[in-house]
N, C-alpha and C positions, 0 to 999 in steps of 0.2 A: 465527401466523407468528413465526418467530424474528427477531431484530434483531441482525445480525452486527456485532461490533466487535472491537477489539484493545486490549490493555493492554501497555505497554512499561515495564519497570522500569529507570529510568536509574541506579539504584544498582548494578544488576548488569551493565549494558552496559559492555563493554570497548572499544567502537569498533573491533572487529576487522574489520568490513566483510564478514563471512561472509554476513550477511543480504542485502547488496547483490549479492554474486556469485551467491548461490543464486537470487535473483530474476531476474537477467539470464539465467541458464542455463535456468531453469524456464519462463520466459515468452517465450523466443525474441526477446529484446531485441537488436536489431542492433548490430554493432560500429560504432565511429566512429574514424576516424583522427585524427592530431594536427591536421590542417588543419581538419576539421569541428569538433573540440573547441575549437580556438582561436576559432572563430566562434560558439561557444555552441550547437552543434547536436548535442551528445552526448545520448543518450537513456538515462535511468536511472529506471526505475519506482520505485526505492527508493534513497535516499541517506542517509548519515550526515553531518549538518551539525554544525559546531562553533559553540557559543555561548560567546563569550569576554566576560567582564565584569571591570571594575575594581572590586573590593570593598575599600574602605579602603586603597587603595594597593597592593593585591595582585591580580594577575591570577588569575582563576578561570575555568577552562574546563570545560564539560560537552559531551558529544556526544549528539546527538539523532537517532535513526533516524527517517526521514521517508518513510513510504509515503503513498498517497492517504488522506485523512482520512475519506472516505465520509460526508460531512456529511449531517445531517438536513435542512438547508436549503441546498443547494449552489448557489452563485452560477453555477457552470458550466452547470447545468441551466437556470437562468433565462434566460441569454443565448443559448443555442443556438437558432438560427433554424429548424432542421430536425428537432429532436427526436432527434438522434444521441446526445446525452447524456441519460440518464434515470435515475430511481431505481426499482429493481425492488421487488417486494412484500416483500422481506426486508431492505430498507434499503440495498442496495449501489448505488453510483453506477456505472452501466454505460455502455459505449460500443458503438454499432452502427457498425462501420467501413464497412458498405455504404451507410450514409446520410450519414456525415460528408462535408462539402464542403470542409473544410480552411480555414474562415474564420478560425480561431484566436481567436474571441471568448472561448471557454472558457479558453484559456491566459492571456488578459489578465484575466479575471474571477477566476480562482483565486487566493486570497490566499496559498496555500501553495507555489506554484510547482512543482506536481508533474504538470503536463501537458506533453507533448512532441510537437512537430510533426515529421513525417517529411519532411525536406527532400530526401531522396534515397532511391532504391529500396534496400531492405535486401539485404545480401549476406552469405552465410555460406560462406566458403571451406572447402575440404576440410581436415581431416576433420570440421569443425564441422557441416557440412550433414547429416551422418549422425546427429547427436545432437539434432535439433530435437524438442521435446516434442509428441507427438500430442495433438490436441484444443485446441491453442493456435494460432489463426490467425496467420500472419506478416502484419503490417500493410503495406499498400501505401504507396507514396509519396503525399504530399498529404493524409494524415489525421493526426489527433491521437490519441495513445495514452497510457495510464496504467495504474497498478496496479489490479488487479481483485480483490485479496484471494485470488488463486489460485482463482477460481470454478470452474475445470475440476476441480480437486481436490475442491472441496466437492460439486459435482454427482456426481462419481464415488462419493464416500463415501455420498451419499444413496442412489444406486442400489444400492450393495452392501448397505446397511442394509435397504432396502426388500425386496430379494431374500430377506433372512433374516427378514423380517416383524418388524422392530424399528426403534426410533428411534436416531438418532445419540447417542452418549454424550459427555459433557463431556471425558472423557479422550481420545477420538478427535479432538475438535475443537481442543484447546489447541495442538497442534503441526501443525495441518493445512496452513497456508500454508508454502511453501518457505522463506521467511525465518525463520519460527519454528522449523521443523525443523532448520535449519542453525545456529541460535544455540548456541554452546558454553557460554554462561553461563546458559541457561534464563531469559533476561530477557524473553521475549515470550509472550503468551497470546492465543488466539483463541477466540471462542465467542458465545453468545447473551446479549446484554446484558439482555434481558427475562426471562431465567430467573434468579430471585433466588439460586438455589443454584449457578449456574455459576461457574467460576473467574474469568472476566472481570467478572461482575457483582459478586462479592464484592470483587475488587481495586478496582473502580471506586468502591466506597464507602470506600476507604482514605483517611485524612486527607491522605496525600501526593498524592492524585490531582489532576491538572490537565489542561487541554486547551490546545493552541496557539491563540493569537489568539481566545480564548473570547469576548472582548468584541465581536467582529464579529457574533455571533449565528448563525454557520453550524452550530453544534452538531455538531462533529466526533465521529465514533465511534471515533477513535483516542485513547486516554486514556494519559497518562503518570503514572508515579509518581516524584516528585522524590526527590533524594538525602536520606538521613537526615542530620540535623544532629548533630554531636558535642555 
């Protein structure tokens, strides 16, 4: 079985937010107006967050794209009382929206803040309602949602490869998620972390590689490459 993961090179990222916009469109993430946003009810499966530090009297800012970490040991799965959040055979942290009861234990347990509760029924005004992505269910009010690594794209690619009697190639996987495909700086890579020859596996062995909040023991499968030092 593959173990899907992502590598993001912060030295290449320009914080243009193309990844965030592509994720919103591809995954039918609902709009939120200014009132909902002011109450902290905006839904973003992917965000670019700013990390600002004072280094020797000088402010240094870096921008960190933040999808779901798809942890090896996800706290969200541990606390879910009904099994709506689970890890599949290929290491992806999945959501069963038909089972979710909206208790929001998972949003509290997630140390990365990447789970979002639907406080209101999603609406897609014209003409946006004509551009919803087939195969991505629109989540109802009262459930928690999050990044899926564009699993619908992955499943489609698997079917197409199987129909041709072959395996998925690394070159097909690298830009498979919408966020990766939209990145103009080619800063993002997707693939099988257990394949030593894959792009993500080779990059994960780079000396610049690190993980967010690694000391918590969640073992995130999103790996970052830090900036090169002059």
